[in-house]
C-alpha positions as a printed Julia matrix, in Angstrom:
90×3 Matrix{Float64}:
  93.95   89.86   99.42
  91.77   91.58  101.41
  91.13   95.42  102.4
  89.76   96.45  105.72
  89.11   99.73  107.86
  88.4    99.57  111.52
  87.35  101.98  114.19
  88.36  101.1   117.73
  86.77  102.74  120.73
  87.46  102.32  124.32
  90.97  103.23  126.39
  93.06  103.1   122.75
  94.74  106.8   122.89
  97.75  107.27  125.52
  98.27  103.83  126.08
 100.49  102.63  122.76
  97.57  101.18  120.96
  98.92  102.69  117.79
 102.77  101.49  118.04
 101.24   98.23  119.45
  99.41   97.98  116.11
 102.08   98.88  113.74
 104.38   96.0   115.38
 101.83   93.7   115.25
 100.9    94.5   111.58
 104.86   94.16  110.75
 105.04   90.59  112.06
 101.85   89.45  110.32
 103.2    91.19  107.13
 100.43   93.16  106.41
 100.63   96.82  105.08
  98.59  100.15  105.77
  98.19  102.96  108.46
  96.8   103.53  112.13
  96.05  107.09  113.49
  94.43  108.54  116.7
  91.29  110.38  115.69
  89.79  113.65  117.52
  87.17  111.96  119.05
  89.24  109.57  121.15
  88.92  106.48  118.74
  91.79  104.93  116.51
  91.5   104.2   112.92
  93.28  101.82  110.82
  93.37  100.96  107.33
  94.89   97.29  106.73
  95.58   95.28  103.61
  96.92   91.67  103.13
  96.31   88.05  102.97
  92.57   87.1   104.22
  94.3    84.68  107.12
  96.68   87.76  108.11
  93.94   90.1   108.04
  91.29   88.04  110.35
  94.33   87.63  112.92
  94.54   91.19  112.63
  91.16   91.87  113.36
  91.46   89.69  116.49
  94.38   91.17  117.81
  92.81   94.88  117.39
  89.83   93.54  119.51
  92.25   92.54  122.12
  94.64   95.64  122.02
  97.53   95.98  124.4
  97.78   95.3   127.86
  97.36   98.74  128.95
  94.45   99.36  126.6
  90.76   98.49  126.78
  88.82   97.94  123.55
  85.39   98.71  124.07
  84.13   98.5   120.66
  85.3    98.11  117.28
  83.53   99.2   113.45
  84.76   97.17  110.79
  83.7    97.58  107.11
  85.42   95.47  104.26
  87.15   98.27  101.16
  88.08   96.88   97.84
  91.48   95.82   97.98
  94.05   98.47   96.41
  97.46   97.19   97.07
  98.7   101.21   97.55
 100.93  100.45  100.51
 104.78   99.59  100.78
 104.47   98.87  104.74
 102.77   99.86  107.68
 102.86  103.13  109.33
 101.76  105.35  112.18
  99.67  108.39  110.33
  99.13  111.66  111.86
């Protein structure tokens, strides 16, 4: 099992990015959260199987049709198994 922390920059707020990420996460069966940050970026923490996490990273790099991802900062963190589902945090 794996855990990643992403910060996504670009046109990622006001384009449905968080809802899109939540839908993709639920389809892949990964857990965690996504939220908008005050600096205009989107932050997410995702836990799941290695293959599913790799797929999630690629999806986040693409983003929804209305958005545009310019940059993604990725860090790997120790897996904790602390989430029951995937939520939009505020």
